[in-house]
N, CA, C and O of each residue as an XYZ file, in Angstrom:
740
protein
N      99.519     68.179     37.105
C      99.108     69.290     37.946
C      98.344     70.305     37.089
O      98.706     70.543     35.937
N      97.296     70.897     37.647
C      96.419     71.811     36.921
C      97.082     73.175     36.772
O      97.655     73.685     37.735
N      97.018     73.758     35.620
C      97.550     75.090     35.318
C      96.578     76.144     35.864
O      95.366     76.016     35.686
N      97.103     77.188     36.533
C      96.258     78.272     37.039
C      95.994     79.268     35.925
O      96.847     79.495     35.068
N      94.819     79.854     35.942
C      94.479     80.854     34.930
C      95.321     82.098     35.162
O      95.802     82.318     36.274
N      95.510     82.921     34.121
C      96.287     84.166     34.283
C      95.697     85.071     35.377
O      96.444     85.715     36.113
N      94.383     85.122     35.486
C      93.746     85.966     36.512
C      94.082     85.450     37.914
O      94.399     86.249     38.795
N      94.020     84.135     38.143
C      94.329     83.534     39.439
C      95.792     83.759     39.785
O      96.118     84.050     40.936
N      96.699     83.623     38.778
C      98.130     83.864     39.041
C      98.365     85.323     39.433
O      99.153     85.609     40.335
N      97.676     86.249     38.749
C      97.837     87.667     39.066
C      97.368     87.969     40.492
O      98.060     88.660     41.240
N      96.200     87.455     40.863
C      95.656     87.710     42.205
C      96.526     87.086     43.289
O      96.723     87.688     44.344
N      97.047     85.887     43.041
C      97.909     85.223     44.021
C      99.201     86.010     44.204
O      99.661     86.193     45.331
N      99.792     86.478     43.097
C     101.022     87.269     43.173
C     100.766     88.592     43.895
O     101.567     89.016     44.728
N      99.658     89.233     43.575
C      99.329     90.510     44.216
C      99.147     90.334     45.722
O      99.601     91.166     46.507
N      98.486     89.255     46.120
C      98.284     89.004     47.552
C      99.606     88.746     48.256
O      99.818     89.235     49.366
N     100.493     87.989     47.633
C     101.799     87.709     48.229
C     102.607     88.990     48.373
O     103.226     89.219     49.412
N     102.607     89.829     47.337
C     103.347     91.102     47.420
C     102.757     92.023     48.486
O     103.498     92.711     49.189
N     101.447     92.040     48.610
C     100.808     92.871     49.639
C     101.204     92.410     51.029
O     101.449     93.234     51.910
N     101.270     91.104     51.235
C     101.660     90.558     52.535
C     103.095     90.932     52.859
O     103.382     91.368     53.974
N     104.014     90.766     51.889
C     105.420     91.120     52.105
C     105.557     92.618     52.353
O     106.323     93.043     53.218
N     104.812     93.414     51.591
C     104.878     94.865     51.765
C     104.371     95.305     53.125
O     104.970     96.173     53.759
N     103.284     94.720     53.577
C     102.728     95.071     54.892
C     103.691     94.697     56.000
O     103.872     95.457     56.951
N     104.309     93.534     55.886
C     105.267     93.119     56.912
C     106.469     94.048     56.940
O     106.958     94.407     58.011
N     106.955     94.444     55.742
C     108.104     95.349     55.681
C     107.741     96.709     56.243
O     108.496     97.270     57.037
N     106.589     97.253     55.843
C     106.166     98.550     56.338
C     105.983     98.527     57.845
O     106.403     99.453     58.539
N     105.363     97.483     58.352
C     105.152     97.358     59.797
C     106.460     97.319     60.548
O     106.579     97.919     61.617
N     107.454     96.617     60.004
C     108.762     96.544     60.650
C     109.439     97.895     60.645
O     110.011     98.313     61.652
N     109.377     98.589     59.502
C     110.022     99.896     59.405
C     109.340    100.886     60.330
O     110.021    101.618     61.048
N     108.014    100.930     60.334
C     107.329    101.905     61.166
C     107.465    101.588     62.647
O     107.435    102.502     63.472
N     107.612    100.319     63.004
C     107.767     99.962     64.405
C     109.118    100.373     64.951
O     109.268    100.572     66.156
N     110.118    100.504     64.063
C     111.457    100.863     64.519
C     111.862    102.260     64.049
O     113.042    102.608     64.088
N     110.894    103.059     63.605
C     111.213    104.376     63.069
C     111.837    105.290     64.111
O     112.774    106.023     63.793
N     111.344    105.268     65.347
C     111.902    106.112     66.400
C     112.935    105.348     67.201
O     113.038    104.125     67.108
N     113.694    106.084     67.987
C     114.682    105.436     68.847
C     114.041    105.176     70.210
O     113.053    105.822     70.558
N     114.587    104.247     70.978
C     114.048    104.010     72.324
C     114.116    105.253     73.196
O     113.246    105.457     74.043
N     115.131    106.088     73.007
C     115.252    107.313     73.796
C     114.095    108.270     73.521
O     113.601    108.937     74.429
N     113.663    108.331     72.240
C     112.538    109.202     71.901
C     111.276    108.770     72.651
O     110.545    109.609     73.178
N     111.031    107.490     72.696
C     109.840    106.977     73.390
C     109.928    107.257     74.880
O     108.932    107.649     75.487
N     111.088    107.067     75.482
C     111.258    107.317     76.914
C     111.056    108.788     77.228
O     110.404    109.125     78.216
N     111.610    109.677     76.392
C     111.436    111.115     76.622
C     109.964    111.506     76.523
O     109.475    112.311     77.315
N     109.267    110.935     75.554
C     107.848    111.239     75.394
C     107.059    110.775     76.607
O     106.168    111.486     77.073
N     107.369    109.604     77.121
C     106.662    109.072     78.291
C     106.914    109.941     79.517
O     105.983    110.243     80.263
N     108.154    110.342     79.732
C     108.486    111.171     80.888
C     107.811    112.527     80.767
O     107.272    113.037     81.749
N     107.830    113.112     79.594
C     107.219    114.412     79.391
C     105.717    114.348     79.639
O     105.144    115.263     80.231
N     105.081    113.276     79.192
C     103.634    113.162     79.356
C     103.239    113.042     80.825
O     102.182    113.542     81.209
N     104.052    112.396     81.654
C     103.684    112.165     83.045
C     104.268    113.197     84.013
O     103.789    113.313     85.141
N     105.279    113.938     83.601
C     106.011    114.796     84.523
C     105.130    115.792     85.262
O     105.294    115.964     86.470
N     104.210    116.447     84.585
C     103.405    117.463     85.244
C     101.961    117.047     85.458
O     101.113    117.893     85.743
N     101.673    115.786     85.330
C     100.282    115.344     85.401
C      99.721    115.476     86.813
O     100.351    115.085     87.795
N      98.540    116.027     86.881
C      97.833    116.134     88.161
C      96.918    114.933     88.378
O      96.168    114.886     89.354
N      96.979    113.965     87.469
C      96.097    112.800     87.530
C      96.752    111.602     88.197
O      96.207    110.499     88.143
N      97.878    111.785     88.808
C      98.589    110.675     89.438
C      98.448    110.740     90.955
O      98.353    111.818     91.541
N      98.438    109.580     91.570
C      98.424    109.510     93.022
C      99.589    108.657     93.479
O     100.135    107.869     92.707
N      99.957    108.813     94.708
C     101.002    107.985     95.290
C     100.379    106.987     96.240
O      99.275    107.199     96.740
N     101.081    105.907     96.488
C     100.574    104.924     97.439
C     101.724    104.385     98.266
O     102.886    104.432     97.863
N     101.372    103.877     99.422
C     102.357    103.324    100.332
C     102.301    101.812    100.237
O     101.225    101.215    100.277
N     103.458    101.204    100.110
C     103.537     99.747    100.003
C     104.452     99.196    101.077
O     105.407     99.850    101.496
N     104.156     98.005    101.510
C     104.998     97.299    102.463
C     106.167     96.687    101.697
O     105.965     96.031    100.675
N     107.370     96.897    102.179
C     108.538     96.324    101.502
C     108.585     94.817    101.735
O     107.945     94.300    102.651
N     109.341     94.126    100.903
C     109.520     92.686    101.075
C     110.170     92.405    102.427
O     109.801     91.453    103.115
N     111.136     93.237    102.800
C     111.817     93.047    104.089
C     110.829     93.182    105.253
O     110.860     92.387    106.193
N     109.959     94.187    105.187
C     108.977     94.384    106.261
C     107.950     93.254    106.272
O     107.554     92.786    107.339
N     107.523     92.821    105.107
C     106.564     91.719    105.035
C     107.168     90.441    105.603
O     106.498     89.685    106.306
N     108.429     90.209    105.294
C     109.113     89.026    105.813
C     109.275     89.111    107.326
O     109.121     88.114    108.031
N     109.586     90.310    107.820
C     109.720     90.507    109.269
C     108.394     90.217    109.980
O     108.373     89.558    111.019
N     107.299     90.711    109.419
C     105.983     90.485    110.021
C     105.615     89.002    109.978
O     105.122     88.451    110.962
N     105.855     88.365    108.844
C     105.536     86.938    108.716
C     106.372     86.107    109.690
O     105.859     85.181    110.318
N     107.648     86.435    109.814
C     108.508     85.691    110.738
C     108.076     85.927    112.181
O     108.132     85.013    113.004
N     107.647     87.148    112.490
C     107.149     87.442    113.837
C     105.927     86.617    114.183
O     105.803     86.124    115.305
N     105.015     86.462    113.217
C     103.828     85.637    113.448
C     104.203     84.166    113.597
O     103.673     83.465    114.459
N     105.116     83.709    112.754
C     105.558     82.314    112.820
C     106.255     82.024    114.154
O     106.057     80.964    114.748
N     107.071     82.973    114.614
C     107.748     82.807    115.910
C     106.753     82.758    117.063
O     106.912     81.964    117.990
N     105.721     83.610    117.010
C     104.696     83.614    118.065
C     103.973     82.267    118.105
O     103.686     81.748    119.183
N     103.683     81.710    116.948
C     103.020     80.399    116.895
C     103.946     79.300    117.402
O     103.511     78.380    118.095
N     105.206     79.401    117.057
C     106.177     78.375    117.471
C     106.321     78.349    118.996
O     106.472     77.282    119.592
N     106.273     79.534    119.625
C     106.377     79.608    121.087
C     105.238     78.854    121.774
O     105.370     78.414    122.917
N     104.116     78.711    121.058
C     102.969     77.995    121.614
C     102.806     76.616    120.961
O     101.734     76.014    121.014
N     103.868     76.140    120.359
C     103.885     74.813    119.715
C     102.787     74.634    118.671
O     102.190     73.563    118.571
N     102.524     75.675    117.899
C     101.515     75.598    116.846
C     102.209     75.560    115.484
O     103.192     76.264    115.254
N     101.690     74.743    114.604
C     102.243     74.586    113.254
C     101.336     75.333    112.286
O     100.234     74.880    111.979
N     101.804     76.470    111.812
C     100.969     77.344    110.985
C     101.706     77.789    109.727
O     102.914     77.608    109.575
N     100.921     78.374    108.841
C     101.444     79.071    107.665
C     101.036     80.525    107.807
O      99.931     80.831    108.255
N     101.942     81.425    107.418
C     101.694     82.864    107.497
C     101.828     83.451    106.100
O     102.788     83.153    105.389
N     100.877     84.278    105.707
C     100.936     84.959    104.411
C     100.755     86.458    104.619
O      99.957     86.895    105.447
N     101.512     87.232    103.851
C     101.366     88.683    103.845
C     101.069     89.085    102.403
O     101.813     88.745    101.483
N      99.963     89.818    102.224
C      99.578     90.291    100.896
C      99.607     91.812    100.871
O      99.472     92.462    101.907
N      99.785     92.375     99.677
C      99.782     93.833     99.547
C      98.354     94.356     99.455
O      97.398     93.588     99.554
N      98.214     95.650     99.268
C      96.900     96.302     99.250
C      95.996     95.722     98.176
O      94.774     95.729     98.326
N      96.579     95.218     97.093
C      95.798     94.655     95.999
C      95.537     93.163     96.158
O      94.922     92.540     95.293
N      96.002     92.593     97.261
C      95.778     91.177     97.496
C      96.832     90.265     96.893
O      96.692     89.042     96.930
N      97.885     90.848     96.339
C      98.967     90.048     95.774
C      99.898     89.596     96.892
O     100.260     90.386     97.764
N     100.278     88.346     96.866
C     101.128     87.802     97.919
C     102.523     88.411     97.854
O     103.162     88.418     96.802
N     102.981     88.919     98.985
C     104.350     89.430     99.095
C     105.255     88.309     99.585
O     106.321     88.061     99.022
N     104.809     87.631    100.654
C     105.608     86.534    101.219
C     104.682     85.541    101.912
O     103.673     85.921    102.506
N     105.041     84.280    101.827
C     104.333     83.236    102.568
C     105.373     82.352    103.221
O     106.298     81.882    102.559
N     105.230     82.123    104.518
C     106.125     81.227    105.252
C     105.304     80.065    105.787
O     104.345     80.258    106.533
N     105.683     78.888    105.406
C     104.987     77.687    105.891
C     105.844     77.091    106.991
O     106.972     76.661    106.751
N     105.303     77.068    108.193
C     106.033     76.526    109.330
C     106.182     75.018    109.229
O     105.408     74.347    108.547
N     107.178     74.502    109.911
C     107.404     73.056    109.933
C     106.150     72.347    110.428
O     105.619     72.674    111.489
N     105.690     71.390    109.661
C     104.547     70.588    110.061
C     103.186     71.211    109.819
O     102.172     70.626    110.199
N     103.133     72.390    109.192
C     101.839     73.028    108.916
C     101.071     72.199    107.894
O     101.662     71.645    106.967
N      99.775     72.116    108.059
C      98.933     71.326    107.167
C      98.888     71.898    105.759
O      99.112     73.093    105.563
N      98.599     71.048    104.776
C      98.586     71.493    103.383
C      97.507     72.532    103.086
O      97.685     73.354    102.187
N      96.406     72.517    103.812
C      95.335     73.484    103.591
C      95.692     74.863    104.124
O      95.068     75.851    103.738
N      96.669     74.945    104.991
C      96.973     76.215    105.657
C      97.557     77.254    104.713
O      97.397     78.453    104.946
N      98.224     76.824    103.663
C      98.865     77.760    102.735
C      97.828     78.674    102.077
O      97.914     79.898    102.170
N      96.853     78.061    101.416
C      95.826     78.846    100.732
C      94.945     79.600    101.732
O      94.546     80.737    101.482
N      94.649     78.965    102.854
C      93.796     79.615    103.857
C      94.442     80.888    104.390
O      93.759     81.898    104.557
N      95.742     80.858    104.659
C      96.442     82.042    105.173
C      96.389     83.181    104.154
O      96.151     84.332    104.520
N      96.608     82.864    102.885
C      96.567     83.905    101.852
C      95.171     84.502    101.721
O      95.022     85.720    101.621
N      94.158     83.657    101.719
C      92.790     84.136    101.566
C      92.343     84.957    102.775
O      91.626     85.946    102.618
N      92.753     84.562    103.963
C      92.434     85.350    105.162
C      93.106     86.725    105.079
O      92.477     87.743    105.370
N      94.372     86.753    104.685
C      95.095     88.024    104.567
C      94.412     88.936    103.548
O      94.239     90.130    103.793
N      94.029     88.369    102.411
C      93.333     89.130    101.367
C      92.021     89.707    101.901
O      91.688     90.859    101.623
N      91.288     88.915    102.659
C      90.007     89.356    103.209
C      90.214     90.511    104.194
O      89.465     91.488    104.175
N      91.229     90.397    105.049
C      91.487     91.449    106.044
C      91.870     92.770    105.389
O      91.380     93.824    105.794
N      92.741     92.728    104.379
C      93.157     93.977    103.739
C      92.029     94.556    102.883
O      91.911     95.775    102.761
N      91.207     93.701    102.296
C      90.110     94.186    101.452
C      89.098     95.007    102.235
O      88.578     95.999    101.725
N      88.810     94.599    103.482
C      87.823     95.300    104.306
C      88.451     96.088    105.436
O      87.736     96.673    106.249
N      89.773     96.118    105.504
C      90.481     96.878    106.537
C      89.961     96.555    107.936
O      89.683     97.446    108.740
N      89.837     95.257    108.200
C      89.359     94.817    109.514
C      89.874     93.406    109.783
O      90.066     92.619    108.856
N      90.094     93.094    111.058
C      90.452     91.707    111.386
C      89.336     90.761    110.935
O      88.157     91.110    110.999
N      89.704     89.590    110.490
C      88.688     88.672    109.973
C      87.734     88.179    111.050
O      86.625     87.757    110.724
N      88.123     88.217    112.323
C      87.181     87.839    113.387
C      86.002     88.802    113.419
O      84.876     88.390    113.695
N      86.249     90.083    113.140
C      85.158     91.066    113.082
C      84.314     90.860    111.829
O      83.096     91.032    111.850
N      84.972     90.494    110.753
C      84.256     90.325    109.489
C      83.304     89.140    109.514
O      82.267     89.159    108.850
N      83.650     88.110    110.274
C      82.754     86.946    110.343
C      81.410     87.339    110.942
O      80.386     86.739    110.615
N      81.406     88.335    111.811
C      80.157     88.806    112.416
C      79.263     89.489    111.379
O      78.039     89.485    111.509
N      79.879     90.074    110.352
C      79.103     90.769    109.314
C      78.338     89.795    108.419
O      77.395     90.190    107.732
N      78.737     88.542    108.426
C      78.061     87.549    107.587
C      76.606     87.352    107.981
O      75.789     86.944    107.156
N      76.276     87.639    109.232
C      74.885     87.491    109.672
C      73.971     88.450    108.904
O      72.853     88.090    108.535
N      74.457     89.676    108.668
C      73.670     90.668    107.940
C      73.811     90.522    106.427
O      72.886     90.849    105.683
N      74.953     90.038    105.973
C      75.216     89.926    104.531
C      75.893     88.588    104.227
O      77.100     88.545    103.990
N      75.131     87.510    104.231
C      75.723     86.181    104.050
C      76.399     85.978    102.694
O      77.230     85.081    102.550
N      76.060     86.788    101.710
C      76.663     86.637    100.386
C      78.107     87.132    100.327
O      78.801     86.886     99.340
N      78.562     87.820    101.356
C      79.962     88.271    101.376
C      80.919     87.098    101.181
O      81.953     87.234    100.527
N      80.572     85.960    101.745
C      81.460     84.790    101.676
C      81.613     84.268    100.255
O      82.505     83.464     99.986
N      80.749     84.717     99.335
C      80.802     84.256     97.953
C      81.774     85.062     97.091
O      81.985     84.726     95.926
N      82.362     86.107     97.640
C      83.313     86.919     96.868
C      84.576     86.100     96.654
O      85.166     85.616     97.620
N      85.005     85.936     95.399
C      86.183     85.102     95.103
C      87.427     85.552     95.856
O      87.709     86.744     95.974
N      88.155     84.575     96.357
C      89.424     84.837     97.034
C      89.325     85.141     98.507
O      90.346     85.233     99.188
N      88.115     85.300     99.018
C      87.951     85.659    100.429
C      87.766     84.413    101.296
O      87.376     83.348    100.816
N      88.056     84.579    102.572
C      87.810     83.519    103.549
C      87.444     84.187    104.864
O      88.293     84.783    105.528
N      86.199     84.083    105.229
C      85.686     84.736    106.430
C      85.820     83.815    107.638
O      84.831     83.319    108.178
N      87.056     83.603    108.040
C      87.388     82.878    109.263
C      88.383     83.725    110.035
O      89.225     84.393    109.436
N      88.295     83.705    111.343
C      89.252     84.459    112.158
C      90.663     83.979    111.837
O      90.893     82.801    111.564
N      91.607     84.931    111.879
C      93.000     84.556    111.659
C      93.811     85.561    110.881
O      94.944     85.264    110.505
N      93.275     86.746    110.624
C      94.034     87.737    109.856
C      93.732     89.135    110.357
O      92.705     89.392    110.984
N      94.661     90.025    110.059
C      94.497     91.425    110.438
C      95.120     92.307    109.366
O      96.102     91.913    108.736
N      94.563     93.492    109.152
C      95.180     94.403    108.183
C      96.406     95.089    108.793
O      96.534     95.193    110.013
N      97.283     95.544    107.937
C      98.419     96.381    108.330
C      98.146     97.738    107.702
O      97.921     97.828    106.496
N      98.164     98.791    108.504
C      97.797    100.113    108.007
C      98.959    101.091    108.099
O      99.900    100.904    108.871
N      98.866    102.132    107.294
C      99.784    103.269    107.348
C      98.943    104.513    107.124
O      98.196    104.591    106.149
N      99.056    105.469    108.005
C      98.284    106.704    107.925
C      96.785    106.422    107.837
O      96.051    107.119    107.137
N      96.344    105.395    108.554
C      94.933    105.060    108.620
C      94.390    104.260    107.448
O      93.210    103.912    107.443
N      95.215    103.960    106.459
C      94.748    103.215    105.290
C      95.398    101.835    105.243
O      96.561    101.685    105.618
N      94.664    100.840    104.792
C      95.247     99.503    104.716
C      96.295     99.431    103.604
O      96.053     99.876    102.482
N      97.459     98.867    103.927
C      98.511     98.708    102.912
C      98.887     97.244    102.722
O      99.566     96.896    101.756
N      98.449     96.388    103.640
C      98.756     94.965    103.553
C      97.842     94.213    104.501
O      97.155     94.806    105.332
N      97.848     92.897    104.360
C      97.121     92.044    105.277
C      98.017     90.880    105.656
O      98.795     90.395    104.834
N      97.911     90.433    106.895
C      98.688     89.276    107.350
C      97.702     88.224    107.843
O      96.865     88.489    108.707
N      97.817     87.036    107.281
C      96.913     85.958    107.627
C      97.662     84.746    108.133
O      98.760     84.444    107.665
N      97.076     84.058    109.079
C      97.672     82.857    109.669
C      96.630     81.753    109.625
O      95.447     81.992    109.867
N      97.075     80.546    109.316
C      96.170     79.401    109.306
C      96.920     78.167    109.784
O      98.114     78.008    109.529
N      96.198     77.297    110.482
C      96.783     76.036    110.922
C      96.666     75.756    112.397
O      96.777     74.601    112.807
N      96.447     76.771    113.214
C      96.270     76.561    114.653
C      94.892     75.944    114.875
O      94.048     75.987    113.979
N      94.652     75.370    116.054
C      93.356     74.726    116.300
C      92.158     75.666    116.294
O      91.021     75.212    116.170
N      92.396     76.978    116.426
C      91.270     77.922    116.396
C      91.671     79.183    115.656
O      92.845     79.546    115.592
N      90.663     79.842    115.097
C      90.896     81.111    114.423
C      91.381     82.189    115.373
O      92.126     83.085    114.978
N      90.956     82.101    116.633
C      91.402     83.081    117.622
C      92.921     83.018    117.794
O      93.584     84.051    117.887
N      93.469     81.797    117.837
C      94.925     81.659    117.937
C      95.602     82.166    116.667
O      96.610     82.869    116.739
N      95.055     81.816    115.513
C      95.617     82.293    114.246
C      95.685     83.822    114.242
O      96.699     84.410    113.867
N      94.594     84.446    114.663
C      94.552     85.910    114.653
C      95.509     86.506    115.687
O      96.117     87.549    115.445
N      95.640     85.856    116.816
C      96.600     86.300    117.834
C      98.011     86.332    117.234
O      98.762     87.279    117.461
N      98.367     85.297    116.468
C      99.691     85.230    115.858
C      99.834     86.271    114.739
O     100.902     86.857    114.564
N      98.757     86.495    113.990
C      98.792     87.512    112.934
C      99.033     88.901    113.534
O      99.819     89.690    113.009
N      98.348     89.182    114.632
C      98.528     90.480    115.291
C      99.939     90.614    115.865
O     100.516     91.702    115.852
N     100.491     89.513    116.367
C     101.873     89.554    116.873
C     102.842     89.858    115.746
O     103.814     90.588    115.939
N     102.584     89.302    114.568
C     103.431     89.589    113.411
C     103.319     91.033    112.977
O     104.328     91.678    112.690
N     102.104     91.545    112.926
C     101.893     92.947    112.547
C     102.551     93.890    113.546
O     103.066     94.943    113.169
N     102.531     93.508    114.828
C     103.128     94.347    115.878
C     104.642     94.487    115.719
O     105.222     95.468    116.183
N     105.287     93.516    115.067
C     106.752     93.632    114.891
C     107.119     94.822    114.014
O     108.252     95.301    114.062
N     106.183     95.295    113.225
C     106.477     96.427    112.339
C     106.476     97.767    113.065
O     106.987     98.758    112.542
N     105.907     97.801    114.261
C     105.870     99.064    115.013
C     107.026     99.167    116.001
O     107.133    100.142    116.744
N     107.874     98.173    116.003
C     109.031     98.206    116.922
C     110.215     98.853    116.280
O     111.271     98.967    116.903
């Protein structure tokens, strides 16, 4: 085995010590404060801030109630559908796949719900806008087919409910509106 020169041994040792020292310093500085200190600092920084806003969200219980209402409305008409409820940001809160619903209905229901909440309009109305702006359909995650409606609070959209799987978008949207209506009872 080849012997290392004194200069190479010195540089290798110095690099190893620097690495160990940096790791030790990083560990010590990362744990220098207590978790309580960090929490107090965070609370103090946000407590009086005028830069915060509040928002209204649909609870999981309410989303489930709306989805079940839509599924029940479809079942009364012997339709096999999937129902999705998304929050204001398009994140899925709940999805219920009815017995016998087609495999494509799951994603379609979510995308319809996302589209309705994004534009605060039933998707049947949004399909009409495609004539003036055909590129709308190219926005990722959207589906411009009838079958969804927004859920609003104080005039602002807070969720969307989408239904897919019935023979027509009009039926899907009818069931979505029936689900949304359960929240006003």
